[in-house]
PyMOL Python script that loads the backbone (N, CA, C, O; Angstrom):
from pymol import cmd

cmd.read_pdbstr("""\
ATOM      1  N   MET A   1       0.853  -1.183   0.000  1.00  0.00           N
ATOM      2  CA  MET A   1       0.000   0.000   0.000  1.00  0.00           C
ATOM      3  C   MET A   1       0.894   1.239   0.000  1.00  0.00           C
ATOM      4  O   MET A   1       1.772   1.361   0.854  1.00  0.00           O
ATOM      5  N   PRO A   2       0.686   2.157  -0.939  1.00  0.00           N
ATOM      6  CA  PRO A   2       1.564   3.320  -1.040  1.00  0.00           C
ATOM      7  C   PRO A   2       1.325   4.399   0.017  1.00  0.00           C
ATOM      8  O   PRO A   2       2.097   5.355   0.093  1.00  0.00           O
ATOM      9  N   ILE A   3       0.281   4.270   0.831  1.00  0.00           N
ATOM     10  CA  ILE A   3       0.062   5.226   1.919  1.00  0.00           C
ATOM     11  C   ILE A   3       0.547   4.578   3.207  1.00  0.00           C
ATOM     12  O   ILE A   3       0.055   3.521   3.601  1.00  0.00           O
ATOM     13  N   ILE A   4       1.503   5.208   3.855  1.00  0.00           N
ATOM     14  CA  ILE A   4       2.065   4.712   5.108  1.00  0.00           C
ATOM     15  C   ILE A   4       1.442   5.503   6.254  1.00  0.00           C
ATOM     16  O   ILE A   4       1.362   6.730   6.198  1.00  0.00           O
ATOM     17  N   ILE A   5       1.003   4.796   7.292  1.00  0.00           N
ATOM     18  CA  ILE A   5       0.418   5.423   8.472  1.00  0.00           C
ATOM     19  C   ILE A   5       1.504   5.500   9.546  1.00  0.00           C
ATOM     20  O   ILE A   5       1.992   4.473  10.020  1.00  0.00           O
ATOM     21  N   ASN A   6       1.874   6.712   9.922  1.00  0.00           N
ATOM     22  CA  ASN A   6       2.921   6.928  10.927  1.00  0.00           C
ATOM     23  C   ASN A   6       2.336   7.330  12.279  1.00  0.00           C
ATOM     24  O   ASN A   6       2.920   8.139  13.000  1.00  0.00           O
ATOM     25  N   LEU A   7       1.194   6.767  12.612  1.00  0.00           N
ATOM     26  CA  LEU A   7       0.533   7.135  13.859  1.00  0.00           C
ATOM     27  C   LEU A   7       1.355   6.718  15.074  1.00  0.00           C
ATOM     28  O   LEU A   7       1.390   7.438  16.072  1.00  0.00           O
ATOM     29  N   ASP A   8       2.014   5.565  15.001  1.00  0.00           N
ATOM     30  CA  ASP A   8       2.861   5.120  16.115  1.00  0.00           C
ATOM     31  C   ASP A   8       3.977   6.118  16.402  1.00  0.00           C
ATOM     32  O   ASP A   8       4.325   6.355  17.559  1.00  0.00           O
ATOM     33  N   VAL A   9       4.531   6.696  15.351  1.00  0.00           N
ATOM     34  CA  VAL A   9       5.609   7.677  15.511  1.00  0.00           C
ATOM     35  C   VAL A   9       5.101   8.901  16.266  1.00  0.00           C
ATOM     36  O   VAL A   9       5.752   9.385  17.192  1.00  0.00           O
ATOM     37  N   MET A  10       3.926   9.398  15.860  1.00  0.00           N
ATOM     38  CA  MET A  10       3.365  10.581  16.524  1.00  0.00           C
ATOM     39  C   MET A  10       2.967  10.277  17.960  1.00  0.00           C
ATOM     40  O   MET A  10       3.139  11.119  18.841  1.00  0.00           O
ATOM     41  N   LEU A  11       2.440   9.094  18.201  1.00  0.00           N
ATOM     42  CA  LEU A  11       2.094   8.711  19.573  1.00  0.00           C
ATOM     43  C   LEU A  11       3.348   8.690  20.444  1.00  0.00           C
ATOM     44  O   LEU A  11       3.321   9.160  21.581  1.00  0.00           O
ATOM     45  N   ALA A  12       4.433   8.155  19.922  1.00  0.00           N
ATOM     46  CA  ALA A  12       5.688   8.111  20.678  1.00  0.00           C
ATOM     47  C   ALA A  12       6.217   9.515  20.940  1.00  0.00           C
ATOM     48  O   ALA A  12       6.682   9.807  22.041  1.00  0.00           O
ATOM     49  N   LYS A  13       6.149  10.391  19.931  1.00  0.00           N
ATOM     50  CA  LYS A  13       6.618  11.769  20.109  1.00  0.00           C
ATOM     51  C   LYS A  13       5.819  12.506  21.173  1.00  0.00           C
ATOM     52  O   LYS A  13       6.353  13.339  21.904  1.00  0.00           O
ATOM     53  N   ARG A  14       4.524  12.185  21.250  1.00  0.00           N
ATOM     54  CA  ARG A  14       3.643  12.856  22.220  1.00  0.00           C
ATOM     55  C   ARG A  14       3.556  12.099  23.542  1.00  0.00           C
ATOM     56  O   ARG A  14       2.843  12.504  24.460  1.00  0.00           O
ATOM     57  N   LYS A  15       4.302  10.982  23.621  1.00  0.00           N
ATOM     58  CA  LYS A  15       4.313  10.142  24.819  1.00  0.00           C
ATOM     59  C   LYS A  15       2.892   9.765  25.233  1.00  0.00           C
ATOM     60  O   LYS A  15       2.507   9.883  26.396  1.00  0.00           O
ATOM     61  N   MET A  16       2.132   9.312  24.249  1.00  0.00           N
ATOM     62  CA  MET A  16       0.741   8.928  24.471  1.00  0.00           C
ATOM     63  C   MET A  16       0.562   7.465  24.073  1.00  0.00           C
ATOM     64  O   MET A  16       1.137   7.006  23.086  1.00  0.00           O
ATOM     65  N   ARG A  17      -0.228   6.752  24.839  1.00  0.00           N
ATOM     66  CA  ARG A  17      -0.518   5.354  24.530  1.00  0.00           C
ATOM     67  C   ARG A  17      -1.722   5.271  23.604  1.00  0.00           C
ATOM     68  O   ARG A  17      -2.566   6.167  23.578  1.00  0.00           O
ATOM     69  N   SER A  18      -1.788   4.200  22.860  1.00  0.00           N
ATOM     70  CA  SER A  18      -2.902   3.984  21.937  1.00  0.00           C
ATOM     71  C   SER A  18      -4.240   4.001  22.660  1.00  0.00           C
ATOM     72  O   SER A  18      -5.214   4.562  22.158  1.00  0.00           O
ATOM     73  N   ALA A  19      -4.291   3.391  23.831  1.00  0.00           N
ATOM     74  CA  ALA A  19      -5.543   3.336  24.595  1.00  0.00           C
ATOM     75  C   ALA A  19      -6.027   4.735  24.956  1.00  0.00           C
ATOM     76  O   ALA A  19      -7.227   5.007  24.927  1.00  0.00           O
ATOM     77  N   GLU A  20      -5.097   5.617  25.294  1.00  0.00           N
ATOM     78  CA  GLU A  20      -5.461   6.993  25.641  1.00  0.00           C
ATOM     79  C   GLU A  20      -6.016   7.730  24.423  1.00  0.00           C
ATOM     80  O   GLU A  20      -7.016   8.441  24.526  1.00  0.00           O
ATOM     81  N   LEU A  21      -5.372   7.561  23.278  1.00  0.00           N
ATOM     82  CA  LEU A  21      -5.859   8.200  22.059  1.00  0.00           C
ATOM     83  C   LEU A  21      -7.230   7.648  21.678  1.00  0.00           C
ATOM     84  O   LEU A  21      -8.128   8.410  21.318  1.00  0.00           O
ATOM     85  N   ALA A  22      -7.395   6.338  21.755  1.00  0.00           N
ATOM     86  CA  ALA A  22      -8.683   5.720  21.423  1.00  0.00           C
ATOM     87  C   ALA A  22      -9.789   6.271  22.314  1.00  0.00           C
ATOM     88  O   ALA A  22     -10.893   6.549  21.847  1.00  0.00           O
ATOM     89  N   GLU A  23      -9.488   6.426  23.591  1.00  0.00           N
ATOM     90  CA  GLU A  23     -10.479   6.970  24.530  1.00  0.00           C
ATOM     91  C   GLU A  23     -10.854   8.400  24.155  1.00  0.00           C
ATOM     92  O   GLU A  23     -12.032   8.757  24.161  1.00  0.00           O
ATOM     93  N   LYS A  24      -9.858   9.213  23.830  1.00  0.00           N
ATOM     94  CA  LYS A  24     -10.126  10.607  23.457  1.00  0.00           C
ATOM     95  C   LYS A  24     -10.890  10.697  22.140  1.00  0.00           C
ATOM     96  O   LYS A  24     -11.673  11.625  21.935  1.00  0.00           O
ATOM     97  N   LEU A  25     -10.663   9.733  21.246  1.00  0.00           N
ATOM     98  CA  LEU A  25     -11.370   9.705  19.968  1.00  0.00           C
ATOM     99  C   LEU A  25     -12.748   9.063  20.092  1.00  0.00           C
ATOM    100  O   LEU A  25     -13.568   9.152  19.179  1.00  0.00           O
ATOM    101  N   ASP A  26     -12.991   8.420  21.221  1.00  0.00           N
ATOM    102  CA  ASP A  26     -14.233   7.685  21.468  1.00  0.00           C
ATOM    103  C   ASP A  26     -14.408   6.550  20.453  1.00  0.00           C
ATOM    104  O   ASP A  26     -15.488   6.345  19.898  1.00  0.00           O
ATOM    105  N   ILE A  27     -13.298   5.814  20.227  1.00  0.00           N
ATOM    106  CA  ILE A  27     -13.342   4.611  19.398  1.00  0.00           C
ATOM    107  C   ILE A  27     -12.675   3.486  20.182  1.00  0.00           C
ATOM    108  O   ILE A  27     -11.980   3.738  21.167  1.00  0.00           O
ATOM    109  N   THR A  28     -12.883   2.263  19.751  1.00  0.00           N
ATOM    110  CA  THR A  28     -12.265   1.135  20.441  1.00  0.00           C
ATOM    111  C   THR A  28     -10.778   1.056  20.088  1.00  0.00           C
ATOM    112  O   THR A  28     -10.342   1.562  19.054  1.00  0.00           O
ATOM    113  N   THR A  29     -10.023   0.420  20.959  1.00  0.00           N
ATOM    114  CA  THR A  29      -8.598   0.229  20.667  1.00  0.00           C
ATOM    115  C   THR A  29      -8.430  -0.671  19.444  1.00  0.00           C
ATOM    116  O   THR A  29      -7.450  -0.542  18.710  1.00  0.00           O
ATOM    117  N   ALA A  30      -9.374  -1.580  19.222  1.00  0.00           N
ATOM    118  CA  ALA A  30      -9.316  -2.452  18.039  1.00  0.00           C
ATOM    119  C   ALA A  30      -9.455  -1.625  16.759  1.00  0.00           C
ATOM    120  O   ALA A  30      -8.728  -1.850  15.791  1.00  0.00           O
ATOM    121  N   ASN A  31     -10.383  -0.675  16.753  1.00  0.00           N
ATOM    122  CA  ASN A  31     -10.548   0.180  15.573  1.00  0.00           C
ATOM    123  C   ASN A  31      -9.332   1.069  15.367  1.00  0.00           C
ATOM    124  O   ASN A  31      -8.923   1.298  14.229  1.00  0.00           O
ATOM    125  N   LEU A  32      -8.748   1.571  16.447  1.00  0.00           N
ATOM    126  CA  LEU A  32      -7.537   2.381  16.325  1.00  0.00           C
ATOM    127  C   LEU A  32      -6.396   1.530  15.774  1.00  0.00           C
ATOM    128  O   LEU A  32      -5.602   2.004  14.962  1.00  0.00           O
ATOM    129  N   SER A  33      -6.316   0.298  16.206  1.00  0.00           N
ATOM    130  CA  SER A  33      -5.281  -0.611  15.717  1.00  0.00           C
ATOM    131  C   SER A  33      -5.409  -0.831  14.210  1.00  0.00           C
ATOM    132  O   SER A  33      -4.403  -0.912  13.505  1.00  0.00           O
ATOM    133  N   ILE A  34      -6.635  -0.928  13.722  1.00  0.00           N
ATOM    134  CA  ILE A  34      -6.865  -1.093  12.283  1.00  0.00           C
ATOM    135  C   ILE A  34      -6.337   0.123  11.523  1.00  0.00           C
ATOM    136  O   ILE A  34      -5.746  -0.015  10.451  1.00  0.00           O
ATOM    137  N   ILE A  35      -6.551   1.299  12.079  1.00  0.00           N
ATOM    138  CA  ILE A  35      -6.031   2.524  11.453  1.00  0.00           C
ATOM    139  C   ILE A  35      -4.506   2.522  11.498  1.00  0.00           C
ATOM    140  O   ILE A  35      -3.850   2.782  10.490  1.00  0.00           O
ATOM    141  N   LYS A  36      -3.944   2.226  12.675  1.00  0.00           N
ATOM    142  CA  LYS A  36      -2.492   2.272  12.861  1.00  0.00           C
ATOM    143  C   LYS A  36      -1.747   1.303  11.956  1.00  0.00           C
ATOM    144  O   LYS A  36      -0.664   1.620  11.465  1.00  0.00           O
ATOM    145  N   THR A  37      -2.315   0.138  11.734  1.00  0.00           N
ATOM    146  CA  THR A  37      -1.622  -0.877  10.937  1.00  0.00           C
ATOM    147  C   THR A  37      -1.839  -0.707   9.441  1.00  0.00           C
ATOM    148  O   THR A  37      -1.277  -1.453   8.639  1.00  0.00           O
ATOM    149  N   GLY A  38      -2.653   0.275   9.064  1.00  0.00           N
ATOM    150  CA  GLY A  38      -2.895   0.520   7.651  1.00  0.00           C
ATOM    151  C   GLY A  38      -3.895  -0.436   7.033  1.00  0.00           C
ATOM    152  O   GLY A  38      -4.017  -0.500   5.810  1.00  0.00           O
ATOM    153  N   LYS A  39      -4.611  -1.179   7.861  1.00  0.00           N
ATOM    154  CA  LYS A  39      -5.593  -2.141   7.353  1.00  0.00           C
ATOM    155  C   LYS A  39      -6.930  -1.490   7.024  1.00  0.00           C
ATOM    156  O   LYS A  39      -7.779  -2.108   6.383  1.00  0.00           O
ATOM    157  N   ALA A  40      -7.121  -0.257   7.455  1.00  0.00           N
ATOM    158  CA  ALA A  40      -8.370   0.451   7.157  1.00  0.00           C
ATOM    159  C   ALA A  40      -8.401   0.807   5.677  1.00  0.00           C
ATOM    160  O   ALA A  40      -7.402   1.266   5.123  1.00  0.00           O
ATOM    161  N   LYS A  41      -9.531   0.598   5.047  1.00  0.00           N
ATOM    162  CA  LYS A  41      -9.693   0.946   3.633  1.00  0.00           C
ATOM    163  C   LYS A  41      -9.890   2.444   3.467  1.00  0.00           C
ATOM    164  O   LYS A  41      -9.596   3.003   2.410  1.00  0.00           O
ATOM    165  N   ALA A  42     -10.387   3.090   4.513  1.00  0.00           N
ATOM    166  CA  ALA A  42     -10.652   4.533   4.467  1.00  0.00           C
ATOM    167  C   ALA A  42     -10.608   5.080   5.887  1.00  0.00           C
ATOM    168  O   ALA A  42     -10.749   4.342   6.862  1.00  0.00           O
ATOM    169  N   ILE A  43     -10.410   6.380   5.978  1.00  0.00           N
ATOM    170  CA  ILE A  43     -10.475   7.057   7.268  1.00  0.00           C
ATOM    171  C   ILE A  43     -11.282   8.334   7.056  1.00  0.00           C
ATOM    172  O   ILE A  43     -11.040   9.089   6.114  1.00  0.00           O
ATOM    173  N   ARG A  44     -12.226   8.558   7.931  1.00  0.00           N
ATOM    174  CA  ARG A  44     -13.052   9.764   7.815  1.00  0.00           C
ATOM    175  C   ARG A  44     -12.199  10.994   8.093  1.00  0.00           C
ATOM    176  O   ARG A  44     -11.308  10.974   8.942  1.00  0.00           O
ATOM    177  N   LEU A  45     -12.487  12.051   7.368  1.00  0.00           N
ATOM    178  CA  LEU A  45     -11.752  13.298   7.590  1.00  0.00           C
ATOM    179  C   LEU A  45     -11.994  13.827   8.995  1.00  0.00           C
ATOM    180  O   LEU A  45     -11.108  14.451   9.579  1.00  0.00           O
ATOM    181  N   THR A  46     -13.175  13.589   9.545  1.00  0.00           N
ATOM    182  CA  THR A  46     -13.443  14.038  10.915  1.00  0.00           C
ATOM    183  C   THR A  46     -12.571  13.277  11.913  1.00  0.00           C
ATOM    184  O   THR A  46     -12.137  13.840  12.918  1.00  0.00           O
ATOM    185  N   THR A  47     -12.316  11.999  11.636  1.00  0.00           N
ATOM    186  CA  THR A  47     -11.428  11.213  12.501  1.00  0.00           C
ATOM    187  C   THR A  47      -9.999  11.707  12.371  1.00  0.00           C
ATOM    188  O   THR A  47      -9.302  11.862  13.373  1.00  0.00           O
ATOM    189  N   LEU A  48      -9.557  11.954  11.144  1.00  0.00           N
ATOM    190  CA  LEU A  48      -8.211  12.480  10.918  1.00  0.00           C
ATOM    191  C   LEU A  48      -8.046  13.839  11.591  1.00  0.00           C
ATOM    192  O   LEU A  48      -7.015  14.118  12.202  1.00  0.00           O
ATOM    193  N   GLU A  49      -9.066  14.676  11.474  1.00  0.00           N
ATOM    194  CA  GLU A  49      -9.032  15.993  12.116  1.00  0.00           C
ATOM    195  C   GLU A  49      -8.914  15.851  13.633  1.00  0.00           C
ATOM    196  O   GLU A  49      -8.136  16.567  14.262  1.00  0.00           O
ATOM    197  N   ALA A  50      -9.676  14.939  14.220  1.00  0.00           N
ATOM    198  CA  ALA A  50      -9.633  14.734  15.669  1.00  0.00           C
ATOM    199  C   ALA A  50      -8.262  14.221  16.108  1.00  0.00           C
ATOM    200  O   ALA A  50      -7.733  14.660  17.130  1.00  0.00           O
ATOM    201  N   ILE A  51      -7.686  13.296  15.342  1.00  0.00           N
ATOM    202  CA  ILE A  51      -6.349  12.780  15.661  1.00  0.00           C
ATOM    203  C   ILE A  51      -5.338  13.922  15.640  1.00  0.00           C
ATOM    204  O   ILE A  51      -4.518  14.050  16.549  1.00  0.00           O
ATOM    205  N   CYS A  52      -5.400  14.749  14.601  1.00  0.00           N
ATOM    206  CA  CYS A  52      -4.469  15.874  14.480  1.00  0.00           C
ATOM    207  C   CYS A  52      -4.651  16.870  15.623  1.00  0.00           C
ATOM    208  O   CYS A  52      -3.676  17.411  16.143  1.00  0.00           O
ATOM    209  N   GLU A  53      -5.890  17.105  16.006  1.00  0.00           N
ATOM    210  CA  GLU A  53      -6.146  18.038  17.106  1.00  0.00           C
ATOM    211  C   GLU A  53      -5.598  17.493  18.418  1.00  0.00           C
ATOM    212  O   GLU A  53      -4.956  18.220  19.176  1.00  0.00           O
ATOM    213  N   ILE A  54      -5.847  16.224  18.686  1.00  0.00           N
ATOM    214  CA  ILE A  54      -5.391  15.606  19.933  1.00  0.00           C
ATOM    215  C   ILE A  54      -3.866  15.535  19.986  1.00  0.00           C
ATOM    216  O   ILE A  54      -3.268  15.812  21.025  1.00  0.00           O
ATOM    217  N   LEU A  55      -3.237  15.165  18.871  1.00  0.00           N
ATOM    218  CA  LEU A  55      -1.777  15.008  18.842  1.00  0.00           C
ATOM    219  C   LEU A  55      -1.047  16.294  18.468  1.00  0.00           C
ATOM    220  O   LEU A  55       0.183  16.325  18.421  1.00  0.00           O
ATOM    221  N   ASP A  56      -1.807  17.352  18.201  1.00  0.00           N
ATOM    222  CA  ASP A  56      -1.237  18.648  17.820  1.00  0.00           C
ATOM    223  C   ASP A  56      -0.252  18.475  16.659  1.00  0.00           C
ATOM    224  O   ASP A  56       0.929  18.804  16.762  1.00  0.00           O
ATOM    225  N   CYS A  57      -0.782  17.949  15.553  1.00  0.00           N
ATOM    226  CA  CYS A  57       0.058  17.698  14.386  1.00  0.00           C
ATOM    227  C   CYS A  57      -0.730  17.969  13.109  1.00  0.00           C
ATOM    228  O   CYS A  57      -1.911  18.313  13.156  1.00  0.00           O
ATOM    229  N   GLN A  58      -0.072  17.811  11.988  1.00  0.00           N
ATOM    230  CA  GLN A  58      -0.679  17.975  10.675  1.00  0.00           C
ATOM    231  C   GLN A  58      -0.940  16.588  10.069  1.00  0.00           C
ATOM    232  O   GLN A  58      -0.278  15.622  10.448  1.00  0.00           O
ATOM    233  N   PRO A  59      -1.891  16.476   9.136  1.00  0.00           N
ATOM    234  CA  PRO A  59      -2.130  15.185   8.494  1.00  0.00           C
ATOM    235  C   PRO A  59      -0.864  14.572   7.881  1.00  0.00           C
ATOM    236  O   PRO A  59      -0.693  13.353   7.901  1.00  0.00           O
ATOM    237  N   ALA A  60       0.006  15.400   7.346  1.00  0.00           N
ATOM    238  CA  ALA A  60       1.250  14.895   6.741  1.00  0.00           C
ATOM    239  C   ALA A  60       2.191  14.283   7.775  1.00  0.00           C
ATOM    240  O   ALA A  60       3.089  13.522   7.415  1.00  0.00           O
ATOM    241  N   ASP A  61       2.001  14.602   9.046  1.00  0.00           N
ATOM    242  CA  ASP A  61       2.798  13.973  10.101  1.00  0.00           C
ATOM    243  C   ASP A  61       2.363  12.526  10.322  1.00  0.00           C
ATOM    244  O   ASP A  61       3.123  11.715  10.851  1.00  0.00           O
ATOM    245  N   ILE A  62       1.142  12.211   9.917  1.00  0.00           N
ATOM    246  CA  ILE A  62       0.568  10.888  10.141  1.00  0.00           C
ATOM    247  C   ILE A  62       0.551  10.053   8.864  1.00  0.00           C
ATOM    248  O   ILE A  62       0.813   8.850   8.894  1.00  0.00           O
ATOM    249  N   LEU A  63       0.238  10.704   7.743  1.00  0.00           N
ATOM    250  CA  LEU A  63       0.109  10.003   6.463  1.00  0.00           C
ATOM    251  C   LEU A  63       1.290  10.319   5.555  1.00  0.00           C
ATOM    252  O   LEU A  63       1.709  11.470   5.438  1.00  0.00           O
ATOM    253  N   GLU A  64       1.818   9.286   4.917  1.00  0.00           N
ATOM    254  CA  GLU A  64       2.952   9.465   4.010  1.00  0.00           C
ATOM    255  C   GLU A  64       2.691   8.670   2.731  1.00  0.00           C
ATOM    256  O   GLU A  64       2.335   7.493   2.784  1.00  0.00           O
ATOM    257  N   TYR A  65       2.870   9.319   1.593  1.00  0.00           N
ATOM    258  CA  TYR A  65       2.704   8.645   0.302  1.00  0.00           C
ATOM    259  C   TYR A  65       4.063   8.167  -0.189  1.00  0.00           C
ATOM    260  O   TYR A  65       5.017   8.942  -0.253  1.00  0.00           O
ATOM    261  N   VAL A  66       4.144   6.891  -0.533  1.00  0.00           N
ATOM    262  CA  VAL A  66       5.382   6.302  -1.043  1.00  0.00           C
ATOM    263  C   VAL A  66       5.068   5.653  -2.387  1.00  0.00           C
ATOM    264  O   VAL A  66       4.214   4.770  -2.476  1.00  0.00           O
ATOM    265  N   LYS A  67       5.769   6.101  -3.435  1.00  0.00           N
ATOM    266  CA  LYS A  67       5.570   5.498  -4.757  1.00  0.00           C
ATOM    267  C   LYS A  67       6.080   4.072  -4.754  1.00  0.00           C
ATOM    268  O   LYS A  67       7.103   3.757  -4.146  1.00  0.00           O
ATOM    269  N   GLU A  68       5.347   3.218  -5.446  1.00  0.00           N
ATOM    270  CA  GLU A  68       5.782   1.815  -5.546  1.00  0.00           C
ATOM    271  C   GLU A  68       6.589   1.601  -6.799  1.00  0.00           C
ATOM    272  O   GLU A  68       7.042   0.486  -7.058  1.00  0.00           O
TER     273      GLU A  68
END
""", "prot")
cmd.dss("prot")
cmd.show_as("cartoon", "prot")
cmd.util.cbc("prot")
cmd.orient("prot")
């Protein structure tokens, strides 16, 4: 998949655990794991916006496009 999800990197930079982010997003840790591992087929812009707001980052800090 040419889109890389760097959510783990941002969580580490912010010293936040996945469970804490999931709680703040009001989603299950299982659903957050699907996003983190890149297994999600899509992500809502409202979810991306909430992640960026909570982690104080830009979408490009989380999503990376890599040509194959």
